[in-house]
C-alpha positions as CSV (number, residue, x, y, z in Angstrom):
1,N,-26.5,-23.3,-4.1
2,L,-24.8,-20.3,-5.0
3,V,-27.8,-17.8,-3.3
4,Q,-27.1,-19.6,0.2
5,M,-23.2,-20.0,-0.3
6,Y,-23.2,-15.7,-0.6
7,I,-25.6,-15.3,2.8
8,F,-23.6,-17.4,5.0
9,W,-20.4,-16.3,3.3
10,E,-21.3,-12.3,4.4
11,L,-22.1,-14.0,8.4
12,V,-19.5,-15.6,8.3
13,G,-17.5,-11.8,7.5
14,I,-19.9,-10.5,10.1
15,S,-18.9,-12.7,12.5
16,S,-14.9,-11.8,11.8
17,Y,-15.7,-8.2,12.2
18,L,-17.6,-8.5,15.5
19,L,-14.3,-10.8,17.0
20,I,-11.5,-8.8,15.2
21,G,-13.1,-5.4,17.4
22,F,-13.4,-7.7,20.5
23,Y,-11.0,-5.4,22.5
24,Y,-13.5,-2.2,21.4
25,T,-11.5,0.3,23.7
26,R,-8.4,-0.3,21.8
27,P,-8.4,1.9,18.4
28,A,-6.3,0.0,16.6
29,A,-8.7,-3.1,17.0
30,I,-11.4,-0.8,15.6
31,A,-9.6,0.2,12.8
32,A,-8.5,-3.1,12.2
33,A,-12.0,-4.7,12.2
34,K,-13.6,-1.7,9.6
35,K,-10.8,-2.4,7.5
36,A,-11.4,-5.9,7.0
37,F,-15.0,-5.5,6.6
38,I,-14.7,-2.8,4.1
39,V,-12.0,-4.7,2.1
40,T,-14.1,-7.8,2.4
41,R,-17.0,-6.0,1.3
42,F,-15.7,-4.9,-1.6
43,A,-14.1,-8.2,-2.5
44,D,-18.1,-9.9,-2.0
45,L,-19.2,-7.1,-4.1
46,G,-17.6,-8.5,-7.2
47,F,-18.5,-12.1,-5.9
48,L,-22.2,-11.0,-5.7
49,I,-22.4,-9.4,-9.7
50,G,-20.6,-13.1,-10.7
51,I,-23.1,-15.0,-9.0
52,L,-25.5,-13.1,-10.9
53,L,-23.9,-13.4,-14.2
54,L,-23.2,-17.0,-13.6
55,S,-26.8,-17.7,-12.6
56,Y,-28.3,-15.8,-15.9
57,Y,-26.9,-17.8,-18.1
58,A,-26.7,-20.9,-16.4
59,G,-30.6,-20.5,-15.4
60,T,-30.1,-22.0,-12.2
61,F,-28.1,-20.7,-8.9
62,D,-27.7,-24.9,-8.2
63,F,-24.0,-26.2,-8.0
64,G,-25.1,-29.3,-8.8
65,L,-26.3,-28.3,-12.2
66,I,-23.8,-25.4,-12.9
67,V,-20.8,-27.6,-12.2
68,G,-21.4,-30.9,-13.3
69,N,-23.0,-30.3,-16.5
70,H,-19.8,-29.5,-18.8
71,A,-21.9,-28.6,-21.9
72,S,-24.4,-26.3,-20.0
73,S,-25.5,-23.0,-21.1
74,V,-22.5,-22.0,-18.9
75,G,-20.5,-23.1,-21.4
76,V,-22.1,-22.0,-24.7
77,V,-22.5,-18.4,-23.9
78,S,-21.0,-16.4,-26.7
79,S,-21.7,-13.4,-25.5
80,S,-17.9,-11.5,-24.4
81,F,-16.6,-8.2,-23.3
82,A,-12.6,-6.7,-23.4
83,G,-12.0,-10.5,-25.1
84,L,-14.0,-12.5,-22.5
85,K,-16.5,-14.3,-22.5
86,V,-19.3,-13.5,-20.2
87,V,-18.5,-16.8,-18.1
88,E,-15.2,-15.4,-17.8
89,W,-15.7,-12.3,-16.7
90,A,-18.5,-14.0,-14.1
91,M,-15.5,-16.3,-12.9
92,L,-13.1,-13.4,-12.6
93,L,-15.4,-11.9,-10.5
94,V,-16.2,-15.0,-8.2
95,F,-12.6,-15.3,-7.8
96,M,-12.6,-11.4,-6.7
97,G,-14.9,-12.6,-4.0
98,A,-12.4,-15.5,-2.9
99,A,-9.3,-13.4,-2.6
100,G,-10.6,-10.6,-0.7
101,K,-12.1,-13.0,2.3
102,S,-8.6,-15.5,1.4
103,A,-6.8,-12.2,2.3
104,M,-5.2,-12.6,-1.2
105,F,-2.9,-9.9,-3.0
106,P,-3.6,-7.4,-3.6
107,L,-6.5,-7.7,-0.8
108,H,-4.1,-9.0,1.7
109,I,-4.3,-6.2,3.6
110,W,-7.2,-6.6,6.4
111,L,-5.7,-10.4,7.8
112,P,-2.7,-8.5,9.3
113,D,-4.6,-6.0,11.1
114,A,-7.1,-8.9,11.8
115,M,-4.4,-10.3,14.5
116,E,-5.6,-7.3,17.1
117,G,-8.3,-9.7,17.9
118,P,-7.8,-12.4,20.9
119,T,-6.0,-15.1,20.0
120,P,-8.6,-18.2,20.0
121,V,-10.3,-16.2,17.2
122,S,-7.1,-16.1,15.1
123,A,-6.9,-19.9,15.6
124,L,-10.3,-20.2,14.9
125,I,-11.5,-17.9,12.1
126,H,-7.8,-16.4,10.1
127,A,-5.9,-20.0,10.3
128,A,-8.8,-22.8,9.7
129,T,-12.0,-21.5,8.7
130,M,-13.1,-17.8,7.5
131,V,-9.2,-17.5,5.4
132,V,-9.4,-20.4,3.6
133,A,-13.0,-20.3,2.4
134,G,-11.7,-19.1,-0.7
135,V,-9.9,-22.0,-1.6
136,Y,-13.1,-23.9,-1.3
137,L,-15.3,-21.5,-3.5
138,I,-12.4,-22.0,-6.0
139,A,-12.5,-25.5,-5.5
140,R,-16.6,-26.1,-5.7
141,M,-16.5,-24.0,-9.0
142,F,-13.3,-26.0,-10.2
143,P,-14.9,-27.2,-13.6
144,V,-16.0,-24.7,-14.1
145,Y,-12.6,-22.5,-14.4
146,Y,-11.1,-25.4,-15.8
147,F,-13.3,-26.2,-18.8
148,H,-14.7,-22.3,-19.4
149,A,-12.5,-20.2,-17.6
150,P,-8.1,-21.9,-18.2
151,A,-7.3,-18.5,-18.5
152,V,-8.8,-17.5,-15.1
153,L,-7.7,-20.2,-13.8
154,S,-3.8,-19.7,-14.6
155,L,-4.5,-16.1,-13.2
156,I,-4.9,-17.7,-9.8
157,A,-2.3,-20.0,-10.0
158,Y,-0.4,-16.6,-10.9
159,T,-1.5,-14.8,-8.3
160,G,-1.5,-17.5,-5.4
161,A,2.3,-18.3,-6.3
162,F,2.9,-14.5,-6.0
163,T,0.8,-13.5,-2.9
164,S,3.0,-17.1,-1.0
165,L,6.5,-15.4,-2.4
166,F,5.3,-12.2,-1.0
167,A,3.8,-13.1,2.2
168,A,7.0,-15.5,3.1
169,I,9.5,-12.3,2.6
170,I,7.4,-9.6,4.3
171,A,6.9,-12.9,7.4
172,C,11.0,-13.1,7.3
173,T,11.2,-9.2,8.7
174,Q,8.4,-9.5,11.0
175,T,8.7,-8.9,14.9
176,D,5.3,-9.5,16.0
177,I,4.8,-13.1,16.9
178,K,1.3,-13.2,15.6
179,R,2.0,-10.9,12.9
180,V,4.6,-13.1,11.4
181,L,2.0,-16.2,11.8
182,A,-0.6,-14.2,9.9
183,F,1.8,-13.8,6.8
184,S,2.8,-17.3,6.8
185,T,-1.1,-17.8,6.4
186,L,-0.9,-15.5,3.4
187,S,1.5,-17.8,1.7
188,Q,0.3,-21.4,2.7
189,I,-3.5,-20.0,1.2
190,G,-1.0,-18.7,-1.5
191,Y,0.7,-22.3,-2.0
192,M,-3.7,-23.9,-2.2
193,M,-4.1,-21.5,-5.1
194,L,-1.1,-22.2,-6.8
195,S,-1.6,-25.8,-6.7
196,L,-5.5,-25.3,-7.5
197,G,-4.8,-23.0,-10.5
198,V,-2.2,-25.8,-12.1
199,S,-4.6,-29.1,-11.6
200,G,-6.0,-30.6,-14.4
201,Y,-9.6,-32.5,-14.2
202,G,-8.5,-35.8,-15.0
203,Q,-7.7,-39.2,-12.7
204,Q,-4.1,-39.1,-13.2
205,D,-3.5,-35.1,-13.9
206,S,-5.9,-33.7,-11.0
207,A,-3.2,-34.1,-8.5
208,G,-3.1,-29.9,-7.5
209,Y,-6.8,-29.9,-6.7
210,T,-6.4,-32.4,-3.9
211,A,-3.3,-31.6,-2.8
212,S,-4.7,-27.6,-2.2
213,L,-7.7,-29.0,-0.2
214,F,-5.0,-31.9,1.6
215,H,-2.9,-28.9,2.4
216,L,-6.4,-26.9,3.2
217,F,-7.0,-29.9,5.8
218,T,-3.3,-30.3,7.2
219,H,-2.9,-26.2,7.7
220,A,-5.9,-26.0,9.5
221,M,-4.4,-28.5,12.2
222,F,-1.0,-27.2,12.6
223,K,-1.7,-23.3,11.8
224,S,-4.2,-23.4,14.8
225,L,-1.6,-24.9,16.9
226,L,0.7,-22.3,16.3
227,F,-1.7,-19.2,17.1
228,L,-2.7,-21.7,20.4
229,A,0.9,-21.6,21.4
230,A,0.7,-18.5,20.9
231,G,-1.4,-17.3,22.4
232,A,0.5,-18.8,25.6
233,V,3.7,-17.8,25.3
234,I,1.1,-13.9,25.1
235,H,-0.7,-14.8,28.0
236,A,2.7,-15.6,29.8
237,V,4.9,-12.7,29.0
238,H,2.1,-10.4,28.3
239,E,4.3,-9.7,25.8
240,N,3.8,-9.5,21.6
241,S,6.6,-8.5,20.6
242,I,9.7,-11.5,19.8
243,L,12.5,-9.2,20.5
244,R,11.6,-9.1,24.0
245,M,11.1,-12.4,24.1
246,G,13.9,-15.4,25.0
247,G,14.9,-18.3,26.5
248,L,11.3,-19.4,27.3
249,R,11.9,-23.3,26.8
250,K,12.8,-23.4,30.6
251,Y,9.6,-22.0,31.6
252,M,7.2,-23.4,29.0
253,P,8.2,-26.9,28.5
254,S,5.0,-28.1,27.1
255,T,4.3,-25.1,24.7
256,H,7.5,-25.4,23.7
257,F,7.2,-29.1,22.3
258,A,3.8,-27.9,20.6
259,F,5.2,-24.6,18.9
260,L,8.0,-26.9,17.6
261,V,5.6,-29.8,16.5
262,G,3.8,-27.0,14.4
263,C,7.3,-25.4,13.2
264,L,8.0,-28.9,12.0
265,A,5.1,-29.6,10.3
266,I,4.6,-26.2,8.1
267,A,8.3,-26.3,7.0
268,G,7.5,-29.8,5.4
269,I,9.6,-32.0,7.8
270,P,9.2,-35.9,6.6
271,F,6.7,-37.7,9.1
272,F,4.9,-34.2,9.6
273,S,1.3,-33.6,8.2
274,G,2.9,-30.4,6.1
275,F,5.6,-32.6,4.5
276,Y,2.9,-34.8,2.7
277,S,0.4,-32.2,1.8
278,K,3.2,-29.9,0.6
279,E,4.5,-32.1,-1.5
280,E,1.9,-33.2,-3.5
281,I,1.6,-29.5,-4.3
282,L,5.1,-29.3,-5.3
283,I,4.9,-32.5,-7.7
284,A,1.9,-31.0,-8.9
285,A,3.2,-27.4,-9.9
286,W,6.6,-29.4,-11.3
287,E,4.3,-31.6,-13.9
288,H,2.4,-28.6,-15.1
289,H,4.4,-25.3,-14.1
290,K,8.1,-25.5,-13.9
291,A,8.6,-21.9,-13.2
292,L,5.6,-21.9,-10.7
293,F,7.8,-25.0,-8.9
294,F,10.8,-22.9,-8.6
295,V,8.1,-19.7,-6.7
296,A,6.8,-22.8,-4.7
297,W,10.0,-24.7,-3.9
298,L,11.9,-21.4,-2.9
299,V,8.7,-20.2,-0.8
300,A,9.4,-23.5,1.4
301,G,12.8,-22.7,2.4
302,L,11.8,-19.6,3.1
303,T,8.8,-20.4,5.1
304,A,11.2,-23.0,7.6
305,F,13.5,-20.2,8.1
306,Y,11.1,-17.4,9.1
307,M,9.0,-20.1,11.3
308,F,12.4,-21.0,12.7
309,R,13.7,-17.5,12.7
310,L,10.3,-17.3,15.6
311,Y,11.0,-20.8,17.6
312,F,14.9,-19.9,18.0
313,T,14.0,-16.0,18.8
314,V,11.0,-16.9,21.4
315,F,12.3,-20.4,23.4
316,W,16.0,-20.1,22.3
317,G,18.3,-16.9,22.3
318,R,18.7,-14.3,25.2
319,D,17.3,-14.8,28.6
320,R,15.1,-11.8,28.8
321,Y,14.3,-10.3,32.1
322,Y,10.3,-10.3,32.6
323,H,9.0,-8.0,35.0
324,H,7.1,-11.0,36.4
325,P,7.0,-14.7,36.9
326,V,6.8,-16.8,33.9
327,N,5.2,-19.8,34.2
328,E,4.1,-22.5,31.8
329,A,0.1,-22.4,30.3
330,P,-2.8,-23.6,32.4
331,R,-3.9,-27.2,31.8
332,S,-7.1,-25.7,29.8
333,M,-4.5,-24.3,27.6
334,R,-1.9,-27.3,27.2
335,I,-4.7,-29.7,26.6
336,P,-5.9,-27.9,23.2
337,L,-1.8,-27.7,22.8
338,L,-0.8,-31.2,22.9
339,V,-3.9,-32.4,21.0
340,L,-3.0,-30.5,18.3
341,S,0.6,-31.9,18.0
342,F,-0.5,-35.1,17.9
343,I,-3.1,-34.4,15.2
344,S,-0.3,-32.2,13.5
345,I,1.7,-34.9,13.6
346,V,-0.5,-37.7,12.4
347,A,-3.2,-36.0,9.4
348,G,-0.6,-36.5,6.7
349,Y,-1.8,-39.9,6.8
350,V,-5.3,-39.7,6.2
351,P,-5.8,-41.1,2.5
352,F,-7.1,-37.6,1.2
353,G,-7.2,-38.5,-2.3
354,R,-9.9,-41.5,-2.1
355,Y,-12.2,-38.9,-0.4
356,V,-11.7,-35.4,-2.4
357,S,-10.8,-35.6,-6.1
358,A,-11.8,-32.8,-9.1
359,A,-13.6,-35.2,-11.1
360,G,-15.0,-37.4,-7.7
361,H,-13.2,-40.2,-8.3
362,F,-10.6,-41.6,-6.5
363,S,-7.0,-39.8,-6.9
364,E,-3.9,-41.4,-7.3
365,T,-0.8,-40.0,-4.9
366,H,2.1,-39.4,-6.6
367,F,5.5,-39.5,-5.3
368,Y,8.7,-38.3,-6.8
369,P,11.6,-39.0,-4.9
370,G,13.9,-36.5,-6.3
371,I,11.2,-33.3,-5.1
372,A,10.9,-35.0,-1.8
373,I,14.6,-34.5,-1.5
374,A,15.0,-30.8,-3.0
375,S,12.2,-30.3,-0.7
376,V,13.6,-31.4,2.3
377,T,17.1,-30.1,1.9
378,I,15.5,-26.6,1.2
379,A,13.7,-26.7,4.2
380,L,16.5,-27.9,6.3
381,I,18.9,-25.3,4.9
382,G,16.5,-23.0,6.2
383,I,16.1,-24.3,9.3
384,L,20.3,-24.3,9.6
385,I,19.9,-20.5,8.4
386,A,17.6,-20.0,11.1
387,M,19.5,-21.7,13.8
388,K,22.6,-20.3,13.1
389,M,21.5,-16.4,13.4
390,Y,18.8,-16.6,16.0
391,A,20.0,-19.7,18.7
392,R,22.3,-17.9,20.3
393,P,23.1,-14.2,20.6
394,N,25.5,-12.6,17.5
395,A,26.0,-10.1,15.8
396,F,25.1,-11.8,12.4
397,P,21.5,-10.8,11.8
398,E,21.8,-7.5,12.4
399,K,24.9,-7.0,9.9
400,L,22.5,-8.5,7.2
401,T,19.9,-6.3,8.0
402,K,21.8,-3.6,7.2
403,K,23.2,-5.1,4.2
404,M,20.2,-5.6,2.9
405,G,19.3,-1.6,3.1
406,L,16.5,-0.8,1.5
407,F,14.9,-4.2,0.8
408,Y,14.4,-4.9,4.4
409,V,12.6,-1.9,5.1
410,A,10.7,-1.8,2.3
411,A,9.4,-5.6,3.5
412,C,9.6,-4.8,7.5
413,N,6.6,-1.9,6.0
414,R,5.2,-4.8,4.2
415,F,6.1,-2.7,0.9
416,Y,4.3,-0.1,1.8
417,I,0.7,-1.7,0.5
418,D,-0.8,0.5,3.5
419,E,0.3,3.3,2.5
420,G,-0.8,3.2,-1.1
421,Y,-4.1,2.3,-0.3
422,L,-4.2,5.2,2.5
423,F,-2.8,7.8,-0.4
424,I,-5.8,6.0,-3.0
425,T,-8.1,6.3,-0.5
426,K,-7.3,10.0,1.7
427,K,-5.5,12.1,-0.9
428,I,-7.2,11.0,-4.4
429,I,-10.7,9.4,-3.1
430,F,-11.8,12.2,-0.5
431,N,-9.7,14.6,-1.3
432,L,-10.5,15.0,-5.2
433,I,-13.7,13.1,-5.6
434,A,-15.3,13.2,-2.5
435,H,-14.6,16.7,-2.0
436,T,-15.8,17.3,-5.6
437,V,-18.8,15.5,-4.3
438,A,-19.1,18.0,-1.5
439,W,-18.6,21.2,-3.9
440,V,-21.4,19.3,-5.8
441,D,-23.9,18.8,-3.0
442,R,-23.3,22.3,-1.5
443,H,-23.6,24.3,-4.3
444,V,-25.5,23.0,-6.8
445,V,-27.6,20.3,-4.8
446,D,-28.5,22.7,-1.9
447,G,-28.7,26.2,-4.2
448,M,-30.9,24.5,-6.3
449,V,-33.3,23.8,-3.0
450,N,-32.4,26.9,-1.8
451,A,-33.1,29.0,-4.9
452,I,-36.7,27.6,-5.0
453,A,-37.6,28.9,-1.8
454,K,-35.9,32.3,-2.8
455,I,-38.5,32.3,-5.8
456,T,-41.2,31.3,-3.9
457,E,-40.4,33.8,-1.5
458,K,-40.5,36.7,-4.3
459,I,-43.7,35.5,-5.5
460,A,-45.6,35.7,-2.2
461,F,-43.4,39.1,-1.3
462,R,-44.3,40.5,-4.9
463,I,-48.3,39.1,-4.6
464,R,-49.3,39.7,-1.3
465,K,-50.9,42.9,-1.5
466,M,-53.3,41.2,-3.0
467,Q,-54.6,40.1,0.4
468,D,-55.0,43.5,2.3
469,G,-57.8,42.7,4.2
470,Q,-59.6,45.7,2.3
471,V,-63.2,44.1,1.9
472,Q,-64.4,46.7,-1.1
473,E,-61.3,46.0,-3.2
474,Y,-62.1,42.2,-3.2
475,G,-65.3,43.2,-4.6
476,L,-64.1,45.2,-7.0
477,I,-61.4,42.4,-8.2
478,M,-64.5,39.4,-8.5
479,A,-66.8,41.9,-10.0
480,A,-64.1,42.9,-12.6
481,S,-62.9,39.1,-13.1
482,A,-66.8,37.7,-13.7
483,T,-67.0,41.1,-16.0
484,G,-63.8,39.7,-18.0
485,L,-65.0,36.1,-18.0
486,A,-68.7,37.0,-19.4
487,L,-66.9,39.1,-22.4
488,L,-64.8,36.4,-22.9
489,L,-67.9,33.7,-22.7
490,I,-69.4,35.8,-25.5
491,Y,-66.8,36.0,-27.4
492,L,-66.3,32.4,-28.0
493,A,-70.1,32.1,-28.5
494,T,-70.8,34.3,-31.1
495,N,-67.2,33.4,-33.2
């Protein structure tokens, strides 16, 4: 049920925080761990509120009861706020939690910095499991979105499309091998969300749903392969910057083969797993939203370009001088690469529609030759451009970056989104709100406490003369008090 899912959802977040900060002596790793924890906790607060709203009106936390009955109390809630029904607000907040965990724009800022953790961690948590949890959550709640919150489902599609394009553009400019893969992950998750957003529900209309989860499955294989291959490269050259790499195919043939397989799979080249899942996403987008199809098609070309930019720069390009001998990865690293290479080729042949569909029954596979040709064509164009620019040393990449000017600089700096968040937190929240609260705490709250203490002190100073130790004065006061009390009682009795 939703409560159980939320508990383990948070445990996954804690695991991510601990693993990102594994190298606790590095300030960058500690900062990245804190950023991931804070951003995902903010999103998870929305998820929790969404769960409470949804369960209040549904009367249950059980997935089967919430999702299974489309005419349940969830759908007949008439309460609304700001033009949206309560169920729509609840599902929007659930999507907020999914967007944070899956690093969707604008909650994406934690994932690139999460690459400070060990590379096997990136391969497992930040490529195959944790970051796709948001996609799984939306898929699990899909009937509620489709029948009771279609506006939110459209928002999911647009957010996925924008995230996919936005991350692909940034990936084309990055020089850290793991950060290129991180932005690639963002882009592919955007693909999955887009596919869910344009999906229907019937047997003939739910290709987007099946395609999204199929791509989740294939992406886990080839992205883990790419991360582990990148880890093998980093292990060999002790360097993350691709600008200091080149010609490694001569020294690391097995790693070179594995990385090439991963690049071909993610680029959507036929006979590799990514081709089949990505093809279904493009078909679903074409059937439901032509503009989003164009975005997805453009992203397919950008994906092929930035992945083969990475491949040609690292394994071809100019031979670099390394300060130590560069050797192939040890057997313990090569065997997983070869196993994942095999899976990345054959995973596309799994009849996924037989097992996963929106309505729980067999989903037919669609194939449009025109879309397949368009997809492969733009992927090949991206590969050829990358080969022309990076396979051999030449001055064209530098000239192109100069011509692109400020746009390239902005993309290289992630469009200054991180700086924008820092400005909001440091300049606005800390300087205005936090400083104001601190002033109120010091002068109002502490002032009230100190004022009570001062008043008590002054009263005590005034009355301390009553306790001067003179017994005759105590006796006089007692006699006077007794006389006054007796007179008061006599007066009250006679009147």
